[in-house]
C-alpha positions as CSV (number, residue, x, y, z in Angstrom):
1,X,0.0,0.0,0.0
2,X,2.8,2.4,0.9
3,X,4.5,1.8,-2.5
4,X,1.3,2.4,-4.4
5,X,0.7,5.8,-2.6
6,X,4.3,6.8,-3.3
7,X,4.0,5.9,-7.0
8,X,0.8,7.8,-7.3
9,X,2.4,10.8,-5.6
10,X,5.3,10.9,-8.0
11,X,3.2,10.2,-11.1
12,X,0.9,13.2,-10.4
13,X,3.9,15.4,-9.7
14,X,1.9,17.0,-6.9
15,X,4.3,16.3,-4.0
16,X,8.0,16.3,-3.5
17,X,8.8,12.6,-3.4
18,X,11.6,10.4,-2.1
19,X,11.7,6.7,-1.6
20,X,9.7,6.8,1.6
21,X,7.0,9.5,1.9
22,X,5.5,12.9,0.7
23,X,7.6,15.9,1.7
24,X,5.9,19.1,2.8
25,X,6.6,22.3,0.7
26,X,6.1,26.0,1.4
27,X,6.8,25.3,5.1
28,X,3.8,22.9,5.2
29,X,1.4,25.8,4.6
30,X,-1.0,25.3,1.7
31,X,-0.6,27.9,-1.0
32,X,-2.1,28.3,-4.5
33,X,0.5,26.5,-6.6
34,X,-1.0,23.1,-7.7
35,X,0.9,21.2,-5.0
36,X,-0.3,19.6,-1.8
37,X,2.0,21.7,0.4
38,X,0.8,20.3,3.7
39,X,0.6,16.7,2.5
40,X,-3.0,16.1,3.7
41,X,-3.9,14.4,0.4
42,X,-5.7,17.4,-1.1
43,X,-4.2,19.8,-3.6
44,X,-4.9,23.5,-2.9
45,X,-7.6,22.7,-0.4
46,X,-9.9,25.5,0.8
47,X,-9.2,27.4,-2.4
48,X,-11.3,30.4,-1.4
49,X,-8.8,31.2,1.4
50,X,-5.5,30.8,-0.4
51,X,-5.1,34.0,-2.3
52,X,-6.0,37.0,-0.1
53,X,-5.9,39.4,-3.0
54,X,-6.1,43.1,-2.1
55,X,-9.7,44.6,-2.0
56,X,-11.2,41.4,-3.6
57,X,-12.8,38.0,-3.0
58,X,-10.7,35.4,-4.7
59,X,-10.2,31.7,-5.3
60,X,-7.5,29.3,-6.4
61,X,-8.2,27.5,-9.6
62,X,-5.6,24.9,-10.9
63,X,-2.8,26.5,-9.0
64,X,-3.6,30.1,-10.1
65,X,-5.3,32.9,-8.1
66,X,-8.4,34.4,-9.7
67,X,-10.5,37.4,-8.7
68,X,-14.1,36.4,-8.0
69,X,-15.3,40.0,-7.3
70,X,-13.9,43.3,-6.4
71,X,-14.8,44.8,-3.0
72,X,-17.2,47.7,-3.2
73,X,-15.4,50.9,-4.3
74,X,-12.5,49.1,-6.0
75,X,-11.8,47.9,-9.5
76,X,-9.1,45.7,-11.2
77,X,-7.7,48.1,-13.7
78,X,-4.4,46.4,-14.7
79,X,-5.9,42.9,-15.3
80,X,-3.3,41.4,-13.0
81,X,-4.5,39.0,-10.3
82,X,-1.4,39.6,-8.3
83,X,-2.3,43.2,-7.6
84,X,-6.0,42.4,-6.8
85,X,-8.4,45.2,-7.2
86,X,-5.8,47.9,-7.0
87,X,-7.6,51.1,-7.9
88,X,-10.5,52.9,-6.3
89,X,-13.5,53.1,-8.5
90,X,-13.5,56.9,-8.4
91,X,-9.9,56.8,-9.7
92,X,-10.5,54.7,-12.8
93,X,-9.3,57.1,-15.6
94,X,-11.9,58.9,-17.6
95,X,-11.3,60.7,-20.8
96,X,-10.0,64.3,-20.2
97,X,-12.4,67.1,-20.6
98,X,-11.3,69.6,-23.2
99,X,-12.3,73.2,-22.3
100,X,-10.0,75.1,-24.6
101,X,-12.8,76.4,-26.8
102,X,-14.7,77.7,-23.7
103,X,-12.3,80.6,-23.1
104,X,-12.8,83.3,-22.0
105,X,-16.3,82.9,-20.7
106,X,-16.2,79.3,-19.4
107,X,-19.9,78.9,-19.3
108,X,-21.2,75.6,-18.1
109,X,-21.3,72.8,-20.7
110,X,-24.0,70.2,-21.3
111,X,-24.2,67.8,-18.3
112,X,-23.1,64.9,-20.5
113,X,-19.6,66.5,-20.8
114,X,-18.9,65.6,-17.1
115,X,-21.1,62.5,-16.9
116,X,-18.3,60.3,-15.6
117,X,-16.9,62.7,-13.0
118,X,-17.1,62.3,-9.2
119,X,-19.3,65.3,-8.0
120,X,-19.0,67.0,-4.6
121,X,-21.8,69.5,-4.0
122,X,-20.7,72.1,-1.4
123,X,-23.6,74.6,-1.7
124,X,-27.0,73.8,-3.2
125,X,-29.1,76.9,-4.0
126,X,-27.9,78.9,-1.0
127,X,-29.5,82.3,-0.7
128,X,-27.1,85.3,-0.4
129,X,-28.4,88.8,0.3
130,X,-28.1,91.9,2.5
131,X,-30.8,93.2,4.8
132,X,-31.9,92.6,8.3
133,X,-29.6,89.5,8.0
134,X,-26.2,89.9,6.3
135,X,-25.8,86.9,4.1
136,X,-23.3,88.4,1.7
137,X,-20.7,85.9,3.1
138,X,-21.7,82.3,3.6
139,X,-19.5,79.4,4.7
140,X,-20.0,75.7,4.1
141,X,-18.0,72.6,5.0
142,X,-16.7,70.8,2.0
143,X,-16.0,67.0,2.2
144,X,-13.6,66.3,-0.7
145,X,-12.3,62.8,-1.6
146,X,-9.1,61.9,0.4
147,X,-7.5,60.4,-2.7
148,X,-5.3,62.3,-5.2
149,X,-5.9,60.5,-8.4
150,X,-7.5,63.4,-10.4
151,X,-6.5,64.3,-13.9
152,X,-8.7,67.4,-13.7
153,X,-10.8,69.2,-11.1
154,X,-13.5,71.6,-12.2
155,X,-15.5,74.0,-10.1
156,X,-19.1,74.9,-11.1
157,X,-20.7,78.1,-9.8
158,X,-24.4,78.6,-10.7
159,X,-26.4,81.8,-9.9
160,X,-30.1,81.9,-9.9
161,X,-32.8,84.3,-8.7
162,X,-34.0,83.7,-5.2
163,X,-37.5,82.3,-4.7
164,X,-38.4,85.5,-2.7
165,X,-37.8,87.8,-5.6
166,X,-35.7,88.7,-8.6
167,X,-32.0,88.6,-9.0
168,X,-29.9,91.6,-7.9
169,X,-30.3,94.3,-10.5
170,X,-26.6,95.3,-10.2
171,X,-23.3,93.8,-11.1
172,X,-21.5,92.7,-8.0
173,X,-18.0,91.3,-7.2
174,X,-18.1,87.7,-6.0
175,X,-15.8,84.9,-5.2
176,X,-15.4,81.3,-4.0
177,X,-12.4,80.8,-1.6
178,X,-11.0,78.3,0.9
179,X,-10.6,79.6,4.4
180,X,-6.9,78.9,5.3
181,X,-7.7,78.2,9.0
182,X,-11.1,76.6,9.4
183,X,-10.9,77.2,13.1
184,X,-10.5,81.0,12.5
185,X,-13.2,82.5,10.3
186,X,-11.1,85.7,10.1
187,X,-8.1,84.0,8.7
188,X,-7.0,84.8,5.1
189,X,-8.7,83.1,2.2
190,X,-7.2,81.3,-0.8
191,X,-9.3,82.6,-3.7
192,X,-10.2,79.8,-6.1
193,X,-12.4,81.7,-8.4
194,X,-13.7,85.2,-8.9
195,X,-16.7,86.4,-10.9
196,X,-18.9,89.4,-11.4
197,X,-22.6,88.9,-11.2
198,X,-24.8,89.9,-14.2
199,X,-27.3,92.7,-14.1
200,X,-30.5,91.0,-12.9
201,X,-30.2,87.5,-14.6
202,X,-28.5,84.2,-13.7
203,X,-25.3,82.7,-15.0
204,X,-23.3,79.5,-14.7
205,X,-19.5,79.1,-15.0
206,X,-17.2,76.0,-15.0
207,X,-13.5,76.6,-14.3
208,X,-10.5,74.3,-14.1
209,X,-9.1,74.4,-10.6
210,X,-6.8,71.3,-10.9
211,X,-3.8,73.3,-9.6
212,X,-5.5,73.5,-6.2
213,X,-5.7,69.7,-5.9
214,X,-3.5,69.6,-2.7
215,X,-6.1,71.8,-0.9
216,X,-9.2,70.0,-2.3
217,X,-8.8,66.9,-0.2
218,X,-10.6,65.9,3.0
219,X,-12.6,68.4,5.0
220,X,-12.3,72.1,4.1
221,X,-14.1,75.3,4.8
222,X,-15.4,77.0,1.6
223,X,-16.6,80.6,1.5
224,X,-18.9,82.2,-1.0
225,X,-18.9,86.0,-1.0
226,X,-21.2,88.2,-3.1
227,X,-20.9,91.9,-2.6
228,X,-24.6,92.5,-2.9
229,X,-26.5,95.3,-1.1
230,X,-30.1,94.1,-1.8
231,X,-32.3,91.5,-0.2
232,X,-35.9,90.3,0.2
233,X,-38.3,93.1,-0.2
234,X,-35.8,95.4,-2.1
235,X,-37.1,96.9,-5.3
236,X,-33.7,96.1,-6.9
237,X,-33.9,92.4,-6.4
238,X,-33.7,89.8,-3.6
239,X,-30.1,88.9,-4.0
240,X,-28.7,85.6,-5.4
241,X,-29.2,81.9,-5.0
242,X,-25.8,80.2,-5.3
243,X,-24.8,76.6,-6.1
244,X,-21.2,75.4,-5.9
245,X,-20.1,71.9,-7.2
246,X,-16.7,70.3,-7.8
247,X,-16.3,67.8,-10.6
248,X,-13.3,65.4,-10.1
249,X,-12.2,63.7,-13.4
250,X,-10.2,60.6,-12.7
251,X,-6.7,59.9,-14.2
252,X,-3.1,60.7,-13.8
253,X,-2.4,64.5,-13.9
254,X,-0.2,65.8,-16.7
255,X,1.9,67.6,-14.1
256,X,2.5,66.6,-10.4
257,X,0.3,68.2,-7.8
258,X,2.0,71.6,-7.1
259,X,2.9,73.1,-3.8
260,X,0.8,76.3,-3.3
261,X,2.1,79.5,-1.7
262,X,-0.8,81.9,-0.9
263,X,1.4,84.9,-1.5
264,X,-1.3,87.7,-1.6
265,X,-4.6,86.6,0.1
266,X,-7.6,88.3,-1.4
267,X,-7.4,92.0,-0.4
268,X,-8.7,95.4,-1.4
269,X,-6.0,98.1,-2.1
270,X,-6.2,101.7,-3.2
271,X,-4.5,103.0,-6.3
272,X,-3.4,106.4,-7.4
273,X,-2.7,107.7,-3.9
274,X,1.0,108.8,-3.7
275,X,0.8,108.5,0.1
276,X,-0.1,104.8,-0.2
277,X,1.9,103.2,-2.9
278,X,0.7,99.9,-4.3
279,X,3.8,97.6,-3.6
280,X,3.7,98.0,0.2
281,X,0.0,97.2,0.2
282,X,0.6,93.9,-1.6
283,X,3.9,93.0,0.0
284,X,6.6,90.7,-1.3
285,X,7.8,87.2,-0.7
286,X,11.2,85.4,-0.7
287,X,11.7,82.0,-2.2
288,X,14.8,79.8,-2.2
289,X,15.2,76.4,-3.8
290,X,17.9,73.8,-2.9
291,X,17.1,72.0,-6.3
292,X,15.7,73.7,-9.4
293,X,11.9,73.2,-9.6
294,X,10.4,71.8,-12.7
295,X,8.0,74.7,-13.1
296,X,7.0,77.8,-11.1
297,X,4.0,80.0,-12.0
298,X,2.5,83.1,-10.4
299,X,-1.3,83.4,-10.7
300,X,-3.0,86.7,-10.3
301,X,-6.6,87.8,-10.0
302,X,-7.0,91.6,-10.3
303,X,-10.1,93.6,-10.9
304,X,-10.4,97.4,-10.9
305,X,-13.3,99.2,-9.3
306,X,-14.3,102.9,-8.7
307,X,-14.9,105.5,-11.4
308,X,-15.0,109.2,-12.2
309,X,-11.4,109.8,-11.2
310,X,-8.5,110.9,-13.3
311,X,-8.4,108.5,-16.2
312,X,-11.7,107.0,-15.0
313,X,-9.8,104.6,-12.8
314,X,-9.9,102.0,-11.6
315,X,-12.8,100.3,-13.3
316,X,-12.4,102.0,-16.7
317,X,-8.7,102.5,-17.0
318,X,-6.0,100.2,-18.3
319,X,-4.0,99.6,-15.1
320,X,-2.1,96.3,-15.3
321,X,-0.8,93.9,-12.7
322,X,3.0,93.5,-12.6
323,X,4.9,90.5,-11.1
324,X,8.5,91.3,-10.4
325,X,11.0,88.5,-9.8
326,X,14.1,90.3,-8.6
327,X,14.9,92.6,-11.5
328,X,12.6,90.9,-14.1
329,X,9.1,92.3,-14.5
330,X,6.1,90.5,-16.0
331,X,3.4,93.0,-17.0
332,X,0.0,91.6,-17.6
333,X,-2.7,93.1,-19.9
334,X,-5.9,92.4,-18.1
335,X,-8.2,94.8,-19.9
336,X,-11.4,93.1,-21.1
337,X,-11.9,94.2,-24.7
338,X,-14.7,91.7,-25.3
339,X,-17.5,92.4,-22.8
340,X,-20.0,93.0,-25.6
341,X,-19.5,89.4,-26.7
342,X,-20.6,87.9,-23.4
343,X,-23.0,85.0,-24.0
344,X,-24.9,86.2,-20.9
345,X,-26.5,88.8,-23.1
346,X,-30.0,89.2,-21.6
347,X,-28.8,91.4,-18.8
348,X,-29.4,95.1,-18.5
349,X,-27.0,97.9,-17.7
350,X,-23.7,98.8,-19.2
351,X,-22.5,95.2,-19.5
352,X,-21.1,95.7,-23.0
353,X,-18.5,98.2,-21.8
354,X,-14.9,97.1,-21.5
355,X,-13.4,97.1,-18.0
356,X,-10.2,96.5,-16.1
357,X,-10.0,92.8,-15.5
358,X,-13.7,91.9,-15.7
359,X,-17.1,91.9,-17.5
360,X,-20.5,91.9,-15.8
361,X,-21.9,88.3,-15.8
362,X,-18.6,86.6,-16.3
363,X,-15.8,84.7,-14.5
364,X,-12.6,86.7,-14.0
365,X,-9.9,84.9,-16.0
366,X,-6.7,84.4,-14.0
367,X,-3.5,85.8,-15.4
368,X,-0.3,83.7,-15.2
369,X,3.4,84.5,-15.3
370,X,5.8,81.6,-15.6
371,X,8.9,82.6,-13.7
372,X,11.0,79.3,-13.6
373,X,13.8,80.9,-15.6
374,X,13.9,84.0,-13.4
375,X,14.7,82.1,-10.2
376,X,18.1,82.4,-8.7
377,X,20.2,79.2,-8.4
378,X,21.6,79.8,-4.9
379,X,20.4,83.1,-3.5
380,X,16.8,83.8,-2.3
381,X,14.5,85.2,-5.0
382,X,12.2,88.1,-4.1
383,X,8.8,88.2,-5.8
384,X,6.8,91.5,-5.6
385,X,3.6,92.9,-7.1
386,X,2.4,96.3,-8.4
387,X,-0.2,97.9,-10.6
388,X,1.0,100.1,-13.4
389,X,-0.4,101.9,-16.4
390,X,0.2,100.3,-19.8
391,X,3.2,102.6,-20.3
392,X,4.8,101.2,-17.1
393,X,4.3,104.4,-15.1
394,X,2.6,104.8,-11.8
395,X,-1.0,106.0,-11.9
396,X,-1.6,109.2,-10.0
397,X,-5.1,110.1,-9.2
398,X,-5.3,113.9,-9.5
399,X,-9.0,113.8,-8.7
400,X,-9.0,113.0,-5.0
401,X,-9.0,114.8,-1.7
402,X,-5.8,116.8,-1.2
403,X,-5.0,117.0,-4.9
404,X,-6.9,120.1,-5.9
405,X,-7.2,123.8,-5.2
406,X,-9.3,125.2,-2.4
407,X,-11.8,127.7,-3.7
408,X,-14.1,129.1,-1.1
409,X,-15.3,126.2,1.0
410,X,-14.7,123.6,-1.7
411,X,-11.6,121.8,-3.0
412,X,-11.7,121.7,-6.8
413,X,-9.9,119.1,-9.0
414,X,-9.5,119.7,-12.7
415,X,-9.0,116.1,-13.8
416,X,-12.2,114.4,-12.8
417,X,-13.6,112.3,-15.6
418,X,-17.2,113.3,-15.1
419,X,-19.6,114.7,-12.5
420,X,-18.7,117.8,-10.5
421,X,-15.1,118.9,-10.0
422,X,-15.1,118.4,-6.3
423,X,-12.1,116.5,-5.1
424,X,-14.1,114.8,-2.3
425,X,-15.4,111.4,-3.1
426,X,-19.2,111.4,-3.3
427,X,-20.0,107.8,-3.4
428,X,-21.7,108.1,-6.8
429,X,-20.1,109.5,-9.9
430,X,-16.7,109.9,-8.2
431,X,-15.5,107.0,-6.0
432,X,-12.2,105.8,-4.6
433,X,-10.2,103.9,-7.2
434,X,-9.5,100.4,-5.7
435,X,-8.2,97.1,-6.8
436,X,-9.3,93.7,-5.6
437,X,-6.2,91.6,-5.7
438,X,-5.0,88.1,-4.9
439,X,-2.1,86.0,-6.0
440,X,-0.8,82.4,-5.6
441,X,2.5,80.8,-6.5
442,X,2.4,77.2,-7.8
443,X,5.7,75.2,-7.5
444,X,6.0,72.0,-9.5
445,X,8.8,69.8,-8.2
């Protein structure tokens, strides 16, 4: 009997054989290899327990591990049993979304364009208004995916008229930002997107915010700000109803996720006042690299506001942002020549007029300066910001308090664009020229 078992063993090539008995293999532990490793007379016994593939139920068939089913939320993307179900379902690559033909308006496309994306809704028809309650600023907690497998990230902002009345009749500055310290509501914000509301009608914009991927993970505090001064019961509209969504398109990014330096948090500055120059208001920052980065970009959002001053600044004059890297200056033309072509063309008011950095009813298009070649190799590099006229000179507002001649009880300025010639700001035709400015630095290693 012993000889018959030994012969059968060697004939089947299932065990390691000698002249006396079956020898255990793999330390006597049964594994999926077509051999009776523990010499109990059964090859690959308990096949459903032998493979232990990642994120999958599996079985052993004829000495080979096979995936029976992936765990919920995972998929086998590389078709290799050895790696199991190695990719989260949300990370299975989609086709990239091409938005090149959407510039400069970036209106929302048909829903089918983003049908495969993972959607995170942060605000859903949230009313923003001013009145007995000030809801010009609204915060919401965002719960973003913890993974970082996104080829593209888009942010959708949709404006609608509130149920309590019509849309705000005026164009207002608005933005979506991340609060840098969620525990401190007064901390600086990282401005993701800025837009100007239309005159009295809705709009929808979809912008690529992939560069902010490192901040769009896990829990974050998102802030929507609309500089409206109307609300329920106002004859000029009830405010706005705001929806904010993020669309995560799976895949490997073209560039690695960059490090973000919030160099100039969103801030209001005055322009044209010699006693308050622009550069100190915006500050500067010093960077030093031990190894040359792959790419460094400076992103700027700058919009001019206020009119009736010398040169009709800052809304209607061609002031331009300047990014200086040590002695190299990058001047950006941010004048909007094309407001009359806005697809949001059912609005009222002066929406067709060109403006400095913006059009009513449109997203503010970020300006970018690539500064990789400007960086010093060993010494710190200083990056600073300014606002200059197109001829690279400093704007001087000669229509402001202190700039004119006192005649009787009034101070008279001769360079006011329109209205009376009083130097004092009157809150109507002659208002303080200001700039709403923010800037980030993106460092790709």
